[in-house]
N, C-alpha and C positions, 0 to 999 in steps of 0.2 A: 234686931234679928235674934240676939241672945235671949231677950225676954220672951219673944215668940217661941223660940226653941224650948224654954223651960215650960211655957204655958201648954203647949200641945202635947208634951210628955209627962205632965204632972201626975198622971194616974198610972205610970208604969209599974208593974209588980214583979216581973221575972226577965230572964234572959231573952225570951221570944219578943217581948215588948221593946227592950232596949236594942237589940240587934236587928229586929225585922218589924218593928211597929206593931207586933201582935198579929202578924200575917193578915192584916185586914185593911190594907191600902186599897182605896177605890180607884177606879180607872183614871180619873183626872189627876190624882196625886201620883200614881205610877208614871203617867205621861209627862207630867212636869218634871219629876225626878230623872227620868230617862233622857228628855230633851235637855235639862241642865246639865247632865253628865256629859252628853255628846258635843254640847256646843258650849265648851268652857274655855278657860284661858289657854290651854294648850292648843286647842283647835282654832281659836279665834286669832292667836298671835302667830303660830307656826304656819297655818294654812293660808292666812292673808299674806304673810311675807312670801310664801311661794307663789302666791298670785301676783305680787308685784313683779316678780322675775319672769314669770311664765304665762301670764295671762289667763286664758280660759282653762289651762291645765289644772288650775286650782279646783275646778269643779270635779276632778278625779277624786278629791277627798270626799265630796258629798256622794258621788257614785259608789265608791267603796263602802262608806259608812252606812248609806241607806241599804245596800244589799246585805251587808253584815248584820244589821239589826233585824231585817226582815227574816234572814235565815235563823237568826237565834229564836225569833218567835215561832217560826215554822218547825224547827228541829228540836228545841228544848222547852217549849211552853208546858209539856205534859210534866216536867219536873215539879211543878207547883204542887201536884197531888202527892209527891213523895215526901213532903215536909223536910227537905234538906235545910240546913242552916248555912253551909259553906260549899263552895265550888268543889273543894277537896272531898267532902262527902258525896257529892254527886259522882265525881270521877271514880271514887272508890267503889260505888255501886255498880258502875258500868264495868269494872274489872273484877267482878266476883267478890267484893268486900275485902280486897287486899289492903292490909294496913300499911304495908310498905308504900304502895301508891299514894294512899292518903296522906301519910306523913311526908313524903317527898313533894307532892304537889303543894301542900301547905307551906313548906319551906320555901319553895320557888315563888308562890304567890306573895309570901312576906318579903322576899328580897325585891321582887318587882314593885310592891307597894311602896317601898322606900324611894324608888326611882319616880313613881307617879306622884307621891307626895311632894318630893322636891320639885318636880316640874310645875305643880300647882302654886307652890309658894313662890317659886321664881316668876311665873306669869302673873300672879296676884300682885306681887310686889312691883312688878313693871307697871301694871295698871295704876295702883296706888300712888307710885312715885311720879308718874306722868300726871295724874289728876291733882295731886296735892303740892307737888314740888319738893317733897321730902326727900332725903337721902334713901338711895335704893336698898341699902342694907337695913336701915331702920324700918322701911316699908315691909321687907321680908319677915322682920322679926314680928311686926304688928299682925301680918297675915298669919303667920304660924300660931301666934297666941290666940287669935280669933277662932282658928280651927279647933285648937285644944278646948277653949272654953264652951263653944256652942255644941260641939259633938259630945264632949264629957258631961254636959249638963243634960242634954235632950236626947242623945243617942240617934238611932236612925229616923225616928219621928221628926226630930228637928231638921236633919239632913233633907228629908223629903219636902218639907214645907218651904224651907229655904231654897231649895233647888227649883221648886215650883214658881216661887216668886221671881227667882232669877231669870227662869225661862221667859216669863211675861216681859220683864225688863229688856232682856236680849232681843225678843222677837220685835218689840217695838223699836228699840234702839237700831237694830240693823236696818229696818225699813227706813226710819228716819235718816240714818247715816247715808244710805245709798242715794236717797233722793237729794239730800243736801250736797253730797259730794259731786253728783253728776251736774247739778246746777252751778256748783262753785267753779268747776273747770270749764264751763261754757257750753255744756251739753254733751250728748253721746258721741257726736262726731269728733270732738276735741279728744276724747279718750281714745278713739280708733286711731287717730293720727299718732298718738304718743306710744301706742303699744307696736311691739315688734310684729310685722304682718304675719310671720310664721306662727305667732301665739294666738291669732285670732280665729283660726278654724276650730272645729269640733274638737275640744279637749287638747288643743295646741298639739296635735300628733305631729305636725310638720316640724315643730320645734324639738319635741321630746324624742319623738320616735315611737313607733307603735308598741314595741315590746316594753320600753321603760314606762309608758303610759299605763299599759295594762298591768305591769307589775306594781306600780303605785297604787292603783285602785284595789288590786288583790291583796296587798299587804294591809292597807287600811281596813278592808273587809274581814280579814282573818283576825286581825288585831281586835276588832269590835267583838267577834265571836269568842275570843279567848279572854275577854276582859271580865273579871269577877263581879264587877259592879252591876253589870247587866243581869247577872245570875241572881244577885240580890234582889233586884227588882221583881224578878220571877218569883222567888220564895216568898217575898212579902206582900204580893198582890192577893186581894181577896178572892179572886177567882181566875181560872185559866182565861176566861173571856176578857177579863181586864187586862191581862197580859197581851193577848192577841191585839186587841183594839189600840192600846197605848203604844205597842211597838210599831204597828202598821203607820199610825199617824205620825210617830217620830220619824220613820223613814222619809215620809213625805216632807215634813217640815224641814228636816236636815238638808234636803236638797234645795228647798227654798231659801233657807238661811245661806247656804253657800253661794246662791245666785246674788243674794242681796249684798253679801260682803264683797264678792268679787267685782260688783258694780262700782264699789267705792274703794277697791284696793289699787287701782293703777292711776296715779296722778300724771298730769301732762308733763312732758320734758322735751328737751331738744332732740 
């Protein structure tokens, strides 16, 4: 992956190239990077854990995420024409060019990014430790160093290509995992017997309650709309049409991923 990151970014010449891939990302790369961002370690670990406890309520993550990314495309895809580089610049534009707003948003995004980075290092470390059997702290250090190297060498172009490859692996892996998990436990009927009956109706509303279920989907959707990473996908796309197509397909795939993961999320129990 590090070699790939270097190769795809070897012709970079300026800040636009490093931070936004020269604003020339085709639809397929925008799609791959958006899917890879939405279906990452935080989503696959946290949401599946929620699915273990609450059955089909885990679909609320998919509903909220899909609605959020579709609204981003609908409301903010025109920002591609404005040639912004950061979300703080975009919000500054909406507030009449206020430098105070721009600087405040930049600081808040920086603080939030520390939390996001920590979550990704933790999630990636958990995956690596489980797959390799190494100590969890060692795994976290390896993941953090990998982030530094491939992003530092390749910039945004490296991120986009690696996200796209990751999306393909996840897409195939979740489908295979769902099929194998259902077969492993003896079929769908065994899963239904193991799950709390209140968690088997639509979005497990009987278990969570209507208001908590709605609130969960809402907060996921708002979180997607406020995430700077998706704005970066808009700024870096080659055309507005590439943004629209990639975000629409991402919303559909996100729901599909969620269904696959939840199918394999609940093991049989007493």
